[in-house]
C-alpha positions in Angstrom: -2.3 -20.4 43.4 1.4 -20.2 42.4 1.2 -23.7 41.0 -1.8 -22.7 38.8 0.2 -19.7 37.6 3.1 -21.9 36.6 0.8 -24.2 34.6 -0.7 -21.1 32.9 2.7 -19.7 32.0 3.9 -23.1 30.8 0.8 -23.5 28.6 1.3 -20.0 27.1 5.0 -20.7 26.5 4.1 -24.0 24.8 1.5 -22.3 22.7 4.0 -19.6 21.5 6.5 -22.4 20.7 4.0 -24.3 18.7 3.0 -21.2 16.8 6.6 -20.4 16.1 7.2 -23.9 14.7 4.0 -23.8 12.7 4.7 -20.4 11.2 8.4 -21.1 10.6 7.6 -24.4 8.7 4.9 -22.8 6.6 7.1 -19.8 5.9 9.8 -22.0 4.4 7.2 -23.7 2.2 5.7 -20.4 1.1 9.2 -19.0 0.3 9.9 -22.0 -1.9 6.5 -21.6 -3.7 7.0 -17.9 -4.2 10.5 -18.3 -5.7 9.2 -21.1 -7.9 6.4 -18.9 -9.2 8.7 -15.9 -9.7 11.1 -18.0 -11.9 8.4 -19.9 -13.7 8.7 -17.8 -16.8 12.5 -17.5 -16.9 12.9 -20.7 -19.0 9.9 -19.6 -21.1 11.7 -16.3 -21.8 15.1 -17.9 -22.4 13.5 -20.3 -24.9 13.0 -17.3 -27.1 16.3 -16.9 -29.0 15.3 -13.4 -30.0 15.7 -11.7 -26.7 18.4 -9.5 -25.2 19.1 -8.8 -21.5 19.9 -5.3 -20.2 20.7 -4.6 -16.5 22.1 -2.1 -14.1 22.3 -2.3 -10.3 18.6 -1.7 -9.9 16.8 -3.0 -12.9 16.9 -6.0 -15.2 14.9 -5.9 -18.5 14.3 -8.4 -21.2 13.8 -7.0 -24.7 12.3 -8.9 -27.6 14.6 -8.0 -30.5 12.1 -8.7 -33.2 9.4 -6.4 -31.8 11.3 -4.1 -29.5 8.8 -5.0 -26.7 10.0 -5.0 -23.1 8.9 -8.5 -22.1 10.1 -8.5 -18.5 11.4 -6.1 -15.9 12.7 -7.2 -12.5 13.6 -4.9 -9.6 16.9 -6.3 -8.4 16.8 -4.7 -5.0 13.3 -5.8 -4.2 13.5 -9.6 -3.9 10.5 -11.9 -4.1 11.8 -13.5 -0.8 14.3 -12.0 1.6 16.7 -14.9 1.2 19.9 -15.5 -0.7 19.2 -16.7 -4.2 15.9 -15.1 -4.7 15.1 -13.3 -7.9 13.8 -9.7 -8.0 10.1 -8.9 -8.2 8.7 -8.7 -11.7 6.8 -5.6 -12.8 6.6 -6.7 -16.4 6.5 -10.4 -17.2 4.4 -13.4 -18.1 3.2 -16.6 -16.5 2.8 -19.5 -19.0 0.6 -21.4 -16.5 -2.1 -18.7 -16.2 -1.4 -17.0 -19.6 -0.8 -13.7 -17.8 1.0 -11.1 -19.8 2.3 -7.6 -19.0 4.6 -5.8 -21.4 5.6 -2.4 -22.9 5.6 -1.5 -26.5 6.5 1.7 -28.4 6.6 2.8 -32.0 4.8 4.7 -34.7 1.1 4.4 -35.6 0.5 2.5 -38.9 3.8 0.5 -39.0 2.4 -3.0 -38.1 3.3 -4.4 -41.6 7.0 -3.5 -41.4 9.8 -6.1 -41.1 11.1 -7.2 -37.7 13.9 -5.5 -35.9 17.4 -6.9 -35.6 20.2 -6.2 -33.2 22.4 -3.3 -34.4 24.5 -2.8 -31.3 24.5 -3.3 -27.6 26.4 -1.4 -24.9 26.5 -1.3 -21.1 23.5 1.0 -20.7 21.4 0.1 -23.7 20.7 -1.4 -27.1 20.0 -0.2 -30.6 17.6 -2.1 -32.9 17.0 -1.5 -36.6 14.8 -3.0 -39.4 15.0 -3.1 -43.2 12.9 0.0 -43.7 15.3 2.1 -41.7 13.3 2.4 -38.5 15.4 2.4 -35.3 14.7 1.8 -31.6 17.2 3.0 -29.0 16.6 1.6 -25.4 18.8 2.8 -22.5 18.8 3.4 -18.8 18.6 7.0 -17.6 18.6 9.0 -14.4 19.0 6.8 -11.3 18.5 3.5 -13.1 14.7 3.0 -12.5 13.9 4.8 -15.7 14.2 3.9 -19.4 14.5 6.2 -22.4 13.2 4.7 -25.5 13.8 6.6 -28.7 11.9 5.6 -31.8 13.4 6.9 -35.1 11.8 6.7 -38.6 13.5 7.3 -42.0 12.0 10.7 -42.6 9.8 13.3 -40.9 6.0 13.0 -41.2 2.8 13.6 -39.2 2.5 10.0 -38.2 2.0 9.8 -34.4 4.3 8.0 -32.0 2.8 5.8 -29.3 3.8 4.0 -26.1 1.5 1.6 -24.3 1.4 -0.9 -21.5 -0.4 -4.2 -22.3 -1.6 -6.6 -19.7 -4.2 -9.2 -18.9 -6.6 -8.9 -16.0 -4.9 -11.1 -13.3 -3.3 -9.8 -10.2 0.2 -8.4 -10.4 3.1 -10.9 -10.6 5.0 -11.9 -7.4 2.4 -10.3 -5.0 2.0 -12.7 -2.1 -1.4 -14.1 -1.5 -0.8 -16.5 1.3 -2.1 -15.7 4.8 1.3 -15.6 6.7 2.7 -13.1 4.2 -0.3 -10.7 4.4 -2.3 -12.0 1.5 -5.5 -10.5 2.6 -4.1 -7.0 2.7 -2.2 -7.5 -0.5 -5.3 -8.6 -2.4 -7.2 -5.6 -1.0 -4.7 -3.1 -2.4 -5.8 -1.1 -5.5 -4.8 -2.2 -8.9 -5.7 -0.3 -12.0 -4.8 2.4 -14.5 -3.8 5.9 -13.2 -3.7 9.2 -15.1 -2.4 12.7 -14.4 -2.8 15.6 -16.8 -4.1 19.1 -17.4 -7.7 18.0 -16.8 -7.2 16.1 -13.5 -4.3 15.9 -11.1 -5.0 12.2 -10.6 -7.6 9.7 -11.7 -7.5 6.0 -11.1 -9.8 3.3 -12.4 -9.8 -0.5 -11.9 -9.4 -2.5 -15.0 -13.0 -3.7 -14.9 -14.1 0.0 -15.5 -12.6 -0.4 -19.0 -15.1 -3.2 -19.7 -17.7 -0.4 -19.7 -15.8 2.0 -22.0 -12.6 3.7 -22.9 -10.9 6.5 -21.0 -9.5 9.3 -23.2 -7.7 12.6 -22.6 -6.8 14.4 -25.8 -4.0 17.0 -26.4 -2.6 17.1 -22.9 0.8 18.6 -22.3 3.0 16.8 -19.8 1.2 14.4 -17.4 1.6 10.6 -17.1 -0.2 7.3 -17.4 0.6 4.0 -15.7 -0.5 0.8 -14.1 -0.9 1.2 -10.4 -0.3 -1.8 -8.1 0.8 -2.5 -4.6 4.4 -1.3 -3.9 5.5 -0.9 -7.5 4.6 1.2 -10.6 5.2 1.2 -14.3 4.5 4.7 -15.8 4.9 6.5 -19.1 5.9 10.1 -18.2 5.1 12.8 -20.6 7.2 16.0 -21.4 5.8 19.4 -20.8 6.9 20.4 -24.4 4.8 17.7 -26.1 1.0 17.1 -26.5 -0.2 13.6 -25.8 -3.5 11.8 -26.4 -3.8 9.6 -23.3 -6.0 6.6 -23.3 -6.9 3.3 -21.6 -9.0 0.7 -23.3 -9.8 -3.0 -23.6 -9.1 -4.9 -26.8 -12.2 -7.1 -27.2 -10.5 -9.5 -29.6 -7.3 -10.2 -27.6 -8.7 -9.4 -24.1 -5.7 -7.2 -23.3 -6.1 -4.0 -21.4 -4.0 -1.2 -22.9 -3.0 2.1 -21.3 -0.7 4.7 -22.9 -0.6 7.6 -25.3 -0.2 8.7 -28.9 1.6 11.9 -29.7 -0.7 14.7 -30.9 -0.1 15.5 -34.5 -0.5 19.2 -33.9 0.9 21.6 -31.4 -0.8 24.7 -30.0 0.2 26.7 -33.1 1.0 24.3 -36.1 1.1 20.8 -37.5 4.0 18.8 -36.2 6.3 16.8 -38.4 8.6 14.4 -36.5 11.3 12.0 -37.5 12.0 10.7 -34.0 10.2 10.5 -30.6 11.5 9.9 -27.1 9.6 8.1 -24.5 10.3 8.2 -20.8 9.4 5.1 -18.7 9.6 4.6 -14.9 9.6 1.1 -13.6 10.3 1.0 -9.8 9.1 1.2 -6.2 6.5 3.6 -5.0 8.4 5.8 -2.6 6.5 9.0 -2.2 9.4 11.6 -2.1 11.1 9.8 -5.0 8.0 9.8 -7.2 7.2 13.4 -6.4 10.7 14.4 -7.7 10.2 12.5 -11.0 6.9 14.0 -12.2 4.1 16.2 -10.9 1.5 14.2 -9.0 3.2 10.9 -9.6 3.3 10.3 -5.8 -0.5 10.2 -5.9 -0.2 6.7 -7.4 0.3 5.6 -3.8 -3.2 4.8 -2.6 -3.6 6.7 0.6 -7.3 6.2 1.0 -10.0 8.6 2.2 -7.8 10.5 4.6 -4.9 11.0 2.1 -4.5 14.6 3.4 -3.6 13.1 6.8 -1.7 10.0 5.4 0.8 12.0 3.4 2.1 14.2 6.2 2.0 11.2 8.6 4.1 9.0 6.3 6.5 11.9 5.7 6.9 12.4 9.4 7.7 8.7 10.0 10.1 8.9 7.1 11.9 11.9 8.7 12.1 10.1 12.0 13.5 7.0 10.3 16.2 9.2 8.7 17.4 9.9 12.3 16.9 6.5 14.1 17.3 4.1 11.1 14.6 1.6 12.1 11.1 1.8 10.7 9.6 0.1 13.7 11.2 2.4 16.2 10.1 5.3 14.0 6.5 4.2 14.2 6.7 3.9 18.0 8.2 7.5 18.3 5.7 8.9 15.9 2.8 7.3 17.8 3.9 8.7 21.1 4.4 12.2 19.6 0.9 11.9 18.0 -0.6 10.9 21.3 0.9 13.9 23.0 -0.3 16.2 20.3 -3.9 14.8 20.6 -4.0 14.8 24.4 -5.8 18.2 24.7 -8.7 16.6 22.9 -8.5 13.0 24.2 -7.9 14.4 27.7 -11.3 16.0 27.7 -12.8 12.6 27.0 -10.8 11.0 29.8 -12.0 13.7 32.2 -15.6 13.0 31.2 -15.1 9.3 31.9 -13.4 10.1 35.2 -16.5 12.1 36.2 -18.6 9.1 35.2 -16.6 6.8 37.4 -17.2 9.2 40.4 -20.9 9.3 39.6 -21.3 5.5 39.2 -22.1 4.6 42.9 -24.9 7.2 42.9 -26.2 6.2 39.5 -26.4 2.5 40.6 -28.2 3.6 43.8 -30.8 5.5 41.7 -31.3 2.5 39.4 -31.9 0.3 42.4 -34.1 2.8 44.3 -36.4 3.8 41.4 -36.2 0.6 39.2 -39.9 0.8 38.6 -40.1 4.5 37.8 -38.3 5.4 34.5 -39.2 9.0 34.7 -37.6 9.4 38.2 -34.5 7.5 37.1 -34.1 9.9 34.1 -34.6 13.0 36.3 -32.1 11.8 39.0 -29.6 10.7 36.4 -29.5 14.1 34.9 -29.1 15.7 38.3 -26.1 13.4 39.1 -24.5 14.2 35.7 -24.8 17.9 36.5 -23.4 17.4 40.0 -20.3 15.7 38.8 -20.0 17.4 35.4 -20.3 14.1 33.7 -21.2 13.6 30.0 -21.8 10.0 28.8 -21.2 11.0 25.2 -17.9 12.8 26.1 -16.2 9.5 26.6 -16.4 9.0 22.8 -14.0 11.9 22.2 -10.8 9.8 22.4 -12.1 7.3 19.8 -13.5 10.0 17.5 -10.3 12.0 17.6 -8.1 9.0 16.9 -10.2 7.3 14.2 -9.2 9.5 11.2 -5.6 9.1 12.1 -5.9 5.3 12.5 -7.6 5.0 9.0 -5.0 7.4 7.5 -2.1 5.4 8.9 -3.8 2.1 7.9 -3.6 3.1 4.2 -0.3 4.8 4.6 1.5 1.9 6.2 -0.2 -0.7 4.1 1.2 0.9 0.9 4.8 1.7 2.1 7.2 -0.3 0.1 9.9 0.8 2.6 8.4 -1.5 5.2 8.7 -4.5 2.9 11.1 -7.0 4.7 12.0 -4.2 7.1 12.8 -5.7 10.6 11.8 -4.3 13.9 13.2 -6.4 16.8 13.2 -10.0 17.8 10.4 -12.0 16.1 9.2 -9.2 13.8 11.4 -9.3 10.7 9.0 -7.9 8.2 6.8 -4.9 9.2 4.7 -5.3 6.0 3.5 -8.8 7.0 1.4 -9.9 9.9 2.9 -10.8 13.2 4.1 -14.4 12.7 3.5 -15.3 16.4 0.4 -13.2 16.9 2.0 -11.5 19.9 1.0 -7.9 18.9 -2.7 -8.8 18.3 -2.7 -10.5 21.7 -1.1 -7.5 23.4 -3.7 -5.2 21.7 -6.5 -7.4 23.1 -5.0 -7.3 26.6 -4.7 -3.5 26.4 -8.4 -3.3 25.4 -9.4 -5.4 28.4 -7.4 -3.2 30.8 -8.9 -0.1 29.1 -12.4 -1.5 29.5 -11.8 -2.0 33.2 -11.0 1.7 33.5 -14.0 2.9 31.6 -17.3 3.1 33.5 -20.2 1.0 32.2 -23.7 2.5 32.5 -25.6 0.8 35.3 -28.5 0.1 33.0 -26.5 -1.7 30.4 -28.3 -4.9 29.4 -26.6 -8.3 29.4 -26.3 -8.4 25.6 -24.3 -5.2 25.5 -22.1 -6.5 28.3 -21.3 -9.6 26.4 -20.5 -7.6 23.3 -18.1 -5.5 25.2 -16.4 -8.6 26.5 -16.1 -10.1 23.1 -14.7 -6.9 21.4 -11.1 -7.4 22.5 -11.1 -10.9 21.0 -12.7 -9.6 17.8 -10.1 -6.8 17.4 -7.3 -9.2 18.2 -8.5 -11.4 15.4 -8.6 -8.5 12.9 -5.0 -7.6 13.7 -3.9 -11.1 12.9 -4.4 -10.1 9.2 -3.0 -6.6 9.5 0.7 -5.7 8.8 2.9 -5.8 11.9 3.6 -2.0 11.4 -0.1 -1.2 11.9 -0.5 -3.6 14.8 2.6 -2.0 16.4 1.1 1.4 16.0 -2.2 0.2 17.6 -0.4 -1.5 20.5 1.7 1.6 21.3 -1.3 3.9 20.8 -3.5 1.8 23.2 -0.7 1.5 25.8 0.0 5.3 25.8 -3.7 6.0 26.1 -4.0 3.5 29.0 -1.1 5.2 30.8 -2.5 8.7 30.2 -6.0 7.6 31.3 -4.7 6.0 34.5 -2.5 9.0 35.4 -5.4 11.4 34.8 -7.8 9.2 36.9 -5.3 9.2 39.7 -4.9 12.9 39.6 -8.7 13.5 39.6 -9.2 10.9 42.4 -11.4 8.7 40.1 
């Protein structure tokens, strides 16, 4: 017996070692590919002799001097790969291999025929461009460095509208990982599209394909914002409460570019507006809920929290608070999960008590099944009598699952979209809570906990073989699902299942079940 156990442990150890070598080798290959893709357009951009680079400690942008367009924006603190020498993730940028484009443009309506800009001056925080007709463009960093202020100036006041817009093709966002080991399935499933907030609606989001069927327009809205929403990062044009905007999103049928932005309304609430300059405020940065909420009203809603957003938001805020104390996101998730289990125990405990009563009743239920196996009516009558005797409720065992399901779904969306978890380590082999477990240990642990939980839960004596087989396969199925899920969610599920198992066993022992 001992020898067989040694062989088993040795086989498991060898399997873990092989998985570690496999994932490590493929991780290095994937890292090289990601960095190669992230730098593919650098030479393409540098080949344009009419560009100027601006940077601070958080953001690097590339400005096309001739047009004033922001061609590229990289987030310096959010690397493509968590290794030395990696470039920052691109929000704006292009890919010459796929013809992907994503850039920002501002100006005044009806000025397409004017001459190109030239560089007037450059300083640490910005640049000034000017053309022959006297139009100017001032681009500078403001606030904490994730925002740009772009001021367009024209020679004299007029009612001509100012505009700002994001232009992009339909492909997925740049530098988002799509390979399996880096969580490609979850990344590809994240929402990408245009988002609005204004006086009409606190938040509306549409995928780009919705623009194939027609434009989206919100006229004369004071304040608000419009932006392109993607996983982890956001580019948004933020309006001022003192100015009226005509927000829009559309598809240019000729160029195939999707455009989202605004024009300034040419009249205010009381009179026609003459302007000689217009200032645009642009956010380009990570989607951190409390940070976005401080920048503009409803901007934090650009983080896709799913159906149970009203649960996701306070849950994420709670984890963030705990992390401010302990300084480790993985530990914070563990602590939050335990606290949540304690909070829900008055509900889940009722379900456990019902299952404990079912365990006590099982011997008599089996006896009834054997004694009256040819009399269904008698079986039903005796079964109800036994249920009443022990206070058992076969449906009551569903309470733990029903109580936890909304919280699981809410946390699924919340953790999936938390940029704070990106490259955030837990302990030992888990060095990125946003990516799947590289050794599949957490999925395996979850499957084991499911098996142990099933042994505690009583099975109806009349369960047919097909149902029994399904129950046996379920731990394997759920383990396979968690192979694709972020480690943070797998960690939550393992801790949640383990605490439930401990609570259930302790309650069974106290009730003599």
